[in-house]
C-alpha positions in Angstrom: 35.3 -44.5 191.3 34.0 -44.0 187.7 34.2 -47.1 185.6 31.9 -46.0 182.9 33.7 -46.7 179.5 32.0 -43.7 177.9 34.1 -41.4 180.0 37.3 -43.0 178.8 36.1 -42.9 175.2 35.1 -39.2 175.5 38.5 -38.2 177.0 40.4 -40.3 174.4 38.3 -38.8 171.5 38.8 -35.3 172.9 42.5 -35.8 173.2 42.8 -37.1 169.7 40.8 -34.2 168.3 43.0 -31.7 170.2 46.1 -33.5 168.9 44.8 -33.4 165.4 44.1 -29.7 165.7 47.6 -29.0 167.0 49.2 -31.1 164.2 47.1 -29.3 161.6 48.1 -25.9 162.9 51.7 -26.9 163.1 51.7 -28.3 159.5 50.1 -25.1 158.3 52.7 -23.0 160.0 55.5 -25.2 158.6 54.2 -24.9 155.1 53.9 -21.1 155.5 57.5 -20.9 156.8 58.8 -23.0 153.9 56.9 -20.8 151.4 58.5 -17.8 153.0 62.0 -19.2 152.9 61.5 -20.3 149.3 60.4 -16.8 148.4 63.4 -15.3 150.2 65.8 -17.6 148.4 64.1 -16.9 145.0 64.5 -13.1 145.5 68.0 -13.6 146.7 68.9 -15.6 143.6 67.5 -12.9 141.4 69.6 -10.3 143.0 72.8 -12.4 142.9 72.6 -13.9 139.4 75.3 -12.2 137.3 74.4 -10.8 133.9 76.9 -12.1 131.3 75.5 -10.2 128.3 76.6 -6.8 129.5 79.9 -5.9 131.1 79.5 -4.6 134.6 81.4 -1.4 135.0 81.0 -1.3 138.7 82.5 1.4 140.9 85.9 3.0 140.4 87.3 1.0 143.3 86.3 -2.3 141.8 87.8 -1.2 138.4 91.1 -0.3 140.1 91.1 -3.6 141.9 90.5 -5.5 138.6 93.3 -3.6 137.0 95.6 -4.5 139.9 94.7 -8.1 139.6 95.4 -8.1 135.9 98.8 -6.5 136.5 99.6 -9.3 139.1 98.5 -11.9 136.5 100.9 -10.4 133.9 103.7 -10.4 136.4 103.1 -14.1 137.4 102.9 -15.0 133.7 106.2 -13.3 133.1 107.8 -15.1 136.0 106.4 -18.4 134.8 107.9 -17.7 131.3 111.3 -16.9 132.8 111.3 -13.2 131.9 113.1 -10.8 134.3 111.0 -7.8 135.2 
C-alpha cells in the first residue's frame, strides 16, 4: 500500500490542472458561441429594420393586399359612422 503523501499531491495537482484546462476550453468555446450568436442577431436586425424615409413599394401582391386592407378600413369606418353601404 502506498502511503506516500507526494503521490496524493501529484494526483490532486494533475486533476486540478486537467480541470482548469477543461474549464478554460469550455469558457473559450462559450465566448465564441456567444460572439457568433451576437453577430447573427446583429445581421438579422440589419435585415429586418424598416426604412421609414422611403416608401417601400414591394411586390404587386403586397400592394393589392394593402389596398384591400384600406378598403376594409373604409368600410369599418362607414359602419362605425352609421352610413349604409
